[in-house]
N, C-alpha and C positions, 0 to 999 in steps of 0.2 A: 270333243274338236272345237277348239277355241275361231272367235271370227275374225277374221285381216277385214281389217281398215286399206281401204283401196284408195282413202285419202291422200290427195299428192297437196293439198293446202295445210295447214292445220287450222282448225277452228278456235273460236276464242270466244269464254261464256261472256257476250256480253246483249246486256238487253237494250235496246234502241226503238223509238217509237218505228212504226214502217206503216206508210200509203198505199195499199196497192188498188189499181185499176187494173180487166181483165182487159186484155187486149184481141182476142181472136175470136171477134164476133159474135162470143156468147153474149147469152141475153145483157144484157145492162145491171147487172151487182148495185153500181155506185160503187165509190169509193172504199175497202173492205181497212180499219182502223186496226191496225194487229199489232206484236212483239215480238222483238227476233229473240231466238234462245240460243243460240251460237252464230255466228257469222265465223266469212273464212273469205279475202280479197275473189275466190270464184261464187260463192252462192251464202247462203243462208237459211237457218231454219227458223218457222216462224210458226209460233201456238195462235192455235185456232179452235175453234168449242168444231166448227165449217167450215174443213179444208174444204182447196177446192180443188178438181181432179186432176189427176198426172195427165201431162201433157197441151195444161189451159200457160196461153203465156199472158205474159203482166207487165208493165211499170212500174217501180215499188220507187219511194221516196223515203229513204232513211234518211230516220234527223240525227246526229251524233253531234256531240258538246265534243267538234272541232278544235274550241277556242282552249281551251284548259291545256290540250299539250302544245299552243304558241303562244302558251301566260297571256292569254287574254280572254278572261274569263265571262262569262255570260256570250261569248262566241254560242252558235249556235251554227251547222253549220246542215247541208243537206243535198243530200247524194241522189242523184237519179239515173236508176237504170233498166233496162230492161231482163227481161229470165222467161226460166221453162219449169212449171212446177214435177219436177222426176220424181215425185214418192210423197204421198198423202197415209195420213195415218189416222186415228181417232183424237190424238191430240194437236195435230198441225202438221207441216210440208216442210219439203225442200225444197229449196230451190236455187239453180243452178242459173250466174247469172252469163250475161250476153257479152263479148267485149266491149268497149265503147260506156264512157258514162261521163254525165253532166256534173259539176258542184259547183256551190256555190253558199252564201255566207249570206243568213237568216236575218243578220243585226245589223 
């Protein structure tokens, strides 16, 4: 039996630095510094040796070199978005993004 991919949005195998902050009243873990394994407009999979449990709400800051897309080398962009862990495995966690985000240049 083959697995059916239920994803509605195409994922891209892009590795971006990601800072996570737990936002649902769980004991303060501080900021977790991770990296995406893949990403799409609706979510991302983050590599982690100690993934957070399913249902954990997080605030995410993704550092993306969007300047390269706009012919402005060296420009780095931060995308801030909230999300929820929808799946955890031994090597990482899948996060679905909530609607709405902030985007700003770091340089």
